[in-house]
Wavefront OBJ file of the C-alpha trace (Angstrom):
o trace
v 92.383 94.743 100.383
v 92.439 95.237 96.889
v 94.486 95.162 93.276
v 95.461 97.397 91.173
v 93.777 99.775 90.535
v 91.316 99.680 93.587
v 94.486 99.595 96.205
v 95.392 103.090 94.453
v 91.740 104.209 95.109
v 92.072 103.737 98.202
v 95.045 104.759 99.012
v 93.956 108.671 97.510
v 90.563 107.914 99.507
v 92.888 107.526 102.871
v 95.158 110.354 101.416
v 92.450 112.735 101.176
v 91.413 111.936 104.750
v 94.373 112.686 105.986
v 95.382 108.759 107.354
v 98.888 108.440 106.646
v 100.598 105.170 107.497
v 101.134 105.990 111.095
v 97.791 107.284 111.978
v 96.041 103.903 110.584
v 97.739 102.061 112.789
v 96.519 104.165 115.208
v 93.067 103.593 113.903
v 93.313 100.050 113.635
v 93.670 100.102 109.752
v 95.532 97.849 107.937
v 96.511 97.569 103.575
v 96.800 94.849 101.573
v 98.119 95.199 97.471
v 97.208 91.911 96.034
v 99.344 91.232 93.341
v 97.942 88.212 91.497
v 94.327 87.998 92.013
v 94.238 84.771 91.363
v 94.765 81.869 93.375
v 94.868 84.134 96.606
v 98.006 82.840 98.108
v 97.124 81.464 101.991
v 99.408 82.064 104.068
v 99.521 85.544 103.405
v 95.637 86.493 103.723
v 96.297 84.605 107.228
v 98.796 86.752 108.679
v 97.370 89.780 106.770
v 93.913 88.971 108.991
v 95.108 87.422 111.882
v 93.488 89.874 114.644
v 91.165 91.815 113.024
v 87.284 91.890 113.010
v 86.922 93.399 109.720
v 88.117 93.151 106.372
v 86.414 95.243 103.354
v 87.786 93.802 100.244
v 87.669 97.349 97.724
v 87.209 95.092 93.542
v 85.987 96.914 90.201
v 84.466 94.015 89.038
v 83.311 90.506 90.347
v 84.172 90.214 93.467
v 87.025 87.225 92.667
v 89.392 88.045 95.830
v 86.409 88.668 98.001
v 85.578 84.819 97.537
v 88.535 83.517 97.804
v 89.577 85.086 101.002
v 86.532 83.683 102.269
v 87.108 80.409 101.152
v 90.504 80.523 102.674
v 89.521 81.779 106.364
v 86.066 79.587 106.394
v 85.934 78.004 109.334
v 88.631 79.739 111.234
v 88.693 80.566 115.113
v 87.915 84.150 115.600
v 87.258 84.933 111.852
v 86.929 88.303 110.213
v 83.948 89.049 109.074
v 84.554 89.654 105.146
v 82.768 92.352 103.531
v 82.781 93.890 99.177
v 80.898 94.672 97.074
v 76.934 94.568 97.989
v 74.459 92.039 95.545
v 74.156 92.793 92.047
v 73.122 96.246 91.310
v 69.770 96.907 89.471
l 1 2 3 4 5 6 7 8 9 10 11 12 13 14 15 16 17 18 19 20 21 22 23 24 25 26 27 28 29 30 31 32 33 34 35 36 37 38 39 40 41 42 43 44 45 46 47 48 49 50 51 52 53 54 55 56 57 58 59 60 61 62 63 64 65 66 67 68 69 70 71 72 73 74 75 76 77 78 79 80 81 82 83 84 85 86 87 88 89 90
């Protein structure tokens, strides 16, 4: 999951790795472009997360999207692990 320029960076990284839509699907990779990062729409997040084990959130600055996803999915059965930016950098 990513928004704005971060989504374009993710797409470029997949292109650089020669992972097109068909290959991504075969590898179990899904991407979601977030159009409006605040507030996130819970139904779309639930649908995207269904069946996933891991969600990687790519953000340029602070973890606005990551924290919302964790809150939306909190407590659900079979909730995927949500990871994003590591803690503050030294």
